C-alpha positions in Angstrom: -56.3 -28.4 -7.9 -58.1 -29.6 -11.1 -55.9 -30.9 -13.9 -56.7 -31.3 -17.8 -55.5 -34.5 -18.7 -55.1 -35.9 -22.4 -57.1 -39.1 -22.1 -57.3 -39.7 -25.7 -56.4 -38.7 -28.9 -57.8 -39.9 -32.3 -57.1 -38.4 -36.1 -58.8 -38.7 -39.6 -57.3 -38.3 -43.4 -58.9 -38.0 -46.1 -58.7 -41.1 -48.7 -57.2 -39.6 -51.9 -53.5 -38.9 -51.5 -51.8 -36.0 -53.7 -48.4 -36.8 -54.0 -45.7 -34.0 -55.6 -46.0 -35.4 -58.8 -49.4 -35.2 -59.1 -49.2 -31.7 -58.5 -46.5 -31.3 -61.2 -49.3 -32.0 -63.6 -51.5 -29.0 -62.4 -49.0 -26.2 -61.8 -45.0 -25.7 -62.6 -43.7 -27.4 -59.9 -41.6 -30.7 -59.3 -41.1 -32.6 -56.7 -37.5 -31.6 -56.0 -38.7 -28.2 -55.8 -41.4 -28.9 -53.4 -39.2 -30.9 -51.5 -36.1 -28.9 -51.1 -38.3 -25.8 -50.1 -40.9 -27.5 -47.8 -40.0 -30.8 -46.8 -43.6 -31.9 -48.1 -43.8 -35.4 -50.4 -47.8 -35.6 -50.0 -51.0 -34.6 -48.7 -54.4 -35.6 -48.0 -57.2 -33.9 -50.1 -60.8 -34.1 -49.3 -63.4 -35.6 -51.8 -66.9 -34.0 -52.0 -68.6 -36.4 -49.8 -65.5 -35.6 -47.3 -65.9 -32.3 -45.3 -64.6 -30.4 -42.2 -67.3 -31.8 -40.3 -67.1 -35.6 -41.7 -63.7 -35.9 -41.0 -64.0 -34.2 -37.2 -66.7 -36.8 -36.1 -64.3 -39.7 -37.2 -61.3 -38.1 -35.6 -63.6 -37.7 -32.5 -65.0 -41.2 -32.7 -61.4 -42.5 -32.4 -60.3 -40.3 -29.5 -63.2 -41.6 -27.6 -62.2 -45.1 -28.0 -58.7 -44.3 -27.2 -59.8 -43.0 -23.7 -62.2 -45.4 -23.4 -65.1 -43.0 -22.7 -68.5 -42.7 -24.1 -69.9 -39.6 -26.2 -72.3 -39.1 -23.3 -69.8 -38.3 -20.9 -68.6 -35.0 -23.2 -69.7 -31.9 -22.2 -67.7 -29.4 -23.9 -66.8 -29.1 -27.6 -64.4 -26.9 -29.1 -63.7 -27.1 -32.8 -60.6 -25.3 -34.5 -60.8 -24.3 -37.9 -61.0 -21.7 -40.6 -62.7 -24.3 -43.2 -66.3 -24.7 -41.4 -69.0 -26.6 -43.3 -71.3 -23.2 -43.3 -70.8 -19.7 -42.0 -73.3 -20.5 -39.4 -74.5 -22.6 -37.2 -70.9 -23.8 -36.2 -69.3 -26.7 -37.4 -69.1 -27.9 -33.8 -72.5 -28.0 -33.1 -73.1 -30.7 -36.4 -69.9 -32.6 -34.8 -72.2 -32.4 -31.3 -75.1 -33.7 -33.2 -73.7 -36.4 -34.9 -72.1 -37.8 -32.0 -75.4 -37.9 -30.4 -74.3 -35.4 -27.6 -77.3 -33.1 -26.4 -75.5 -31.8 -23.0 -73.0 -29.0 -22.7 -71.9 -26.3 -25.1 -70.4 -26.6 -28.9 -68.4 -23.7 -30.5 -65.9 -23.3 -33.5 -62.4 -21.3 -32.7 -60.7 -19.3 -35.4 -57.0 -19.0 -34.9 -55.8 -20.2 -38.6 -53.0 -22.4 -37.7 -52.9 -21.6 -34.3 -57.0 -22.9 -33.7 -55.9 -26.1 -32.1 -53.3 -24.5 -29.4 -56.2 -21.7 -28.6 -58.8 -24.3 -28.4 -56.8 -26.1 -25.9 -55.8 -23.6 -24.0 -59.6 -22.7 -23.9 -61.0 -26.1 -23.3 -58.0 -26.2 -20.4 -59.2 -23.2 -18.6 -63.2 -23.8 -18.4 -62.1 -27.1 -17.1 -59.9 -25.9 -14.3 -62.9 -23.4 -13.4 -65.4 -26.3 -13.3 -66.9 -25.3 -16.4 -66.6 -28.2 -18.2 -65.7 -31.9 -16.8 -64.7 -33.7 -20.4 -64.2 -32.1 -23.8 -63.5 -33.0 -27.2 -60.8 -30.5 -28.4 -60.5 -31.0 -32.4 -58.7 -29.2 -35.5 -60.2 -29.8 -38.7 -59.8 -28.5 -42.0 -60.8 -28.8 -45.7 -58.1 -26.2 -47.0 -58.4 -27.7 -50.3 -61.4 -25.8 -50.9 -59.8 -22.5 -50.5 -56.5 -22.9 -52.4 -55.9 -21.3 -55.9 -54.4 -24.1 -57.6 -52.8 -22.2 -60.3 -50.3 -20.6 -57.6 -47.6 -22.7 -57.1 -46.4 -20.7 -53.9 -49.6 -21.8 -51.9 -51.2 -24.8 -53.3 -47.9 -26.9 -53.1 -48.2 -26.3 -49.4 -51.5 -27.5 -47.5 -53.5 -30.6 -47.0 -56.9 -31.8 -45.5 -57.4 -33.8 -42.1 -58.5 -33.6 -38.8 -57.5 -34.3 -35.3 -59.2 -34.7 -31.8 -58.3 -34.5 -27.9 -60.2 -35.6 -25.1 -59.5 -33.7 -22.4 -60.8 -35.1 -18.8 -61.2 -33.0 -15.4 -58.4 -34.9 -13.3 -58.2 -34.3 -9.2 -56.1 -37.1 -8.1 -52.7 -35.2 -8.1 -50.9 -37.7 -10.7 -48.8 -34.7 -12.3 -50.2 -35.6 -15.7 -52.5 -32.7 -17.9 -51.6 -29.3 -19.4 -49.3 -27.1 -17.1 -49.1 -24.0 -18.9 -50.2 -22.3 -22.0 -49.1 -18.7 -24.0 -51.5 -17.2 -26.7 -50.3 -14.3 -28.8 -51.9 -12.5 -31.7 -50.7 -9.1 -33.8 -52.8 -8.4 -36.2 -51.0 -5.6 -38.1 -49.6 -8.8 -40.2 -52.7 -9.5 -41.4 -52.0 -9.1 -45.0 -49.0 -11.3 -44.9 -51.5 -14.6 -44.6 -55.1 -14.2 -45.3 -57.8 -15.2 -47.3 -59.2 -12.6 -50.0 -62.9 -13.2 -49.6 -65.9 -13.3 -46.5 -69.7 -12.9 -46.4 -69.4 -9.3 -44.7 -66.7 -8.1 -47.6 -66.8 -9.8 -50.9 -69.8 -12.3 -50.2 -67.6 -15.2 -51.3 -65.8 -17.7 -49.4 -62.3 -16.4 -50.8 -58.9 -17.9 -51.7 -55.6 -18.2 -49.7 -52.8 -15.6 -50.5 -49.5 -15.4 -48.6 -46.3 -13.4 -48.5 -44.0 -16.9 -47.9 -40.8 -15.3 -46.8 -42.4 -12.8 -44.4 -44.5 -15.7 -42.9 -41.4 -17.8 -42.7 -39.5 -15.0 -40.8 -42.0 -14.4 -38.2 -43.2 -18.1 -37.6 -39.1 -19.0 -36.5 -38.7 -16.0 -34.0 -42.4 -15.9 -32.8 -42.3 -19.8 -32.1 -39.0 -20.2 -30.4 -40.3 -16.9 -28.3 -43.5 -18.3 -27.0 -41.8 -21.9 -26.3 -39.3 -19.9 -23.9 -42.5 -18.1 -22.3 -44.4 -21.3 -22.1 -41.4 -23.2 -20.5 -40.9 -19.9 -18.2 -44.4 -20.4 -17.2 -44.1 -24.1 -16.2 -41.2 -23.3 -14.4 -38.8 -25.6 -16.9 -36.3 -24.8 -19.7 -36.8 -26.4 -23.4 -33.9 -28.7 -22.4 -36.6 -30.5 -20.4 -39.2 -31.0 -23.0 -39.4 -35.0 -23.9 -40.9 -34.4 -27.4 -42.1 -31.1 -29.3 -45.3 -31.4 -31.4 -45.2 -28.0 -33.5 -47.5 -26.8 -36.3 -46.5 -28.5 -39.5 -45.7 -25.7 -41.5 -42.5 -26.5 -43.5 -39.6 -28.7 -42.4 -37.5 -25.8 -42.7 -39.5 -23.8 -40.2 -39.4 -26.8 -37.7 -35.7 -27.1 -38.0 -34.6 -23.2 -37.8 -36.8 -23.4 -34.4 -35.1 -26.3 -33.1 -31.7 -24.3 -33.7 -32.7 -21.3 -32.3 -34.5 -23.3 -29.1 -30.6 -25.3 -28.9 -32.6 -28.2 -28.8 -32.2 -31.6 -31.5 -34.5 -31.5 -34.4 -34.9 -35.1 -33.8 -37.1 -34.4 -30.5 -39.4 -32.8 -33.2 -42.3 -34.5 -34.3 -42.4 -34.4 -38.6 -45.3 -35.2 -40.5 -45.2 -32.6 -43.0 -43.7 -34.6 -45.2 -46.9 -36.8 -45.5 -49.6 -34.4 -44.6 -48.5 -31.0 -45.7 -49.9 -28.3 -43.9 -53.2 -28.9 -42.4 -53.5 -25.8 -40.3 -55.5 -26.5 -37.2 -55.5 -30.2 -37.6 -51.3 -30.4 -37.7 -50.9 -30.8 -34.3 -53.4 -33.4 -33.2 -52.7 -35.2 -36.6 -48.8 -35.1 -35.6 -49.5 -36.0 -31.7 -51.6 -39.1 -32.9 -48.6 -40.3 -35.2 -45.9 -39.8 -32.4 -48.6 -41.8 -30.0 -48.5 -44.5 -32.8 -44.9 -44.6 -33.6 -44.1 -44.8 -29.8 -42.7 -41.1 -29.7 -44.6 -40.1 -26.8 -45.6 -42.3 -24.0 -47.3 -41.8 -20.5 -45.3 -39.2 -18.3 -43.1 -37.5 -21.2 -43.5 -33.7 -21.3 -44.8 -32.5 -24.2 -44.9 -29.2 -26.1 -47.1 -28.2 -28.9 -46.3 -24.9 -30.6 -47.8 -23.2 -33.9 -48.1 -20.2 -35.8 -50.8 -19.0 -38.3 -52.6 -16.0 -40.1 -53.0 -13.0 -38.1 -50.8 -13.4 -37.1 -51.4 -15.7 -34.0 -49.2 -17.9 -32.3 -49.0 -19.7 -29.3 -48.0 -23.0 -27.2 -48.7 -25.4 -24.6 -46.8 -27.6 -22.6 -48.7 -31.0 -20.8 -47.3 -33.8 -19.3 -48.9 -36.6 -21.4 
């Protein structure tokens, strides 16, 4: 049986760091107010010369180095993003060109903050059915471009960044790789978290709008539910998971989800304090940090979970 193993991980953050004190100079807020409600202390903000593509390309190069493979081996690129460089072509094809890859397929995936989980499940399915042998799965965002910097309820939450996995087909029976995935969506909640523009409606990019309390409520319930579902699919329980790498939206969401699952919060990787909410980039960014800090080791059972606008939500469990 073919398994999709995580062969390499890489990430990239913009140079500029914006602290809560920096934000307090722009809107009516404070470090104490933001920290108490979100756990966020700082976030990275892309400069004019840093784009979703450029951050993604660097994250991919680092992931390829980590995997010790050449870009020429890659035959699939899936880029999860809500902030592409252009309406079209897909930013994934631009990443493909910059990496010098001329084979296989490259496309973008849009599931907002759940995008990386959706992309990971899609790449896994394509590898297991023989449509690809080596995939770059990327989450890359420049959410700072779609924020209303006068709205303290949203502009304090988000940051920019990118992360990437190298997935490789493996038939050795090692037991490593993606074990199960569960994806969900429910479009009736689309007005709870959305961008108020688009090429077919307003002919503009638009700005992010959110009903924070409603999103919080659904996030805890939906993420706990899908974690249990994916664990069942993998014939295990949440208690068996060595490390949870959740979407980094809000520290209170992470703590509430851990409590609902009945697992210790110290098994959850937390980077939201340093990165803010980087949407589709948050899981691979957090995974890379956890690797560097030794929180994830080869052989560990790792569960990745997310919820985003739409609503979309999902989880993937893998043995790293």
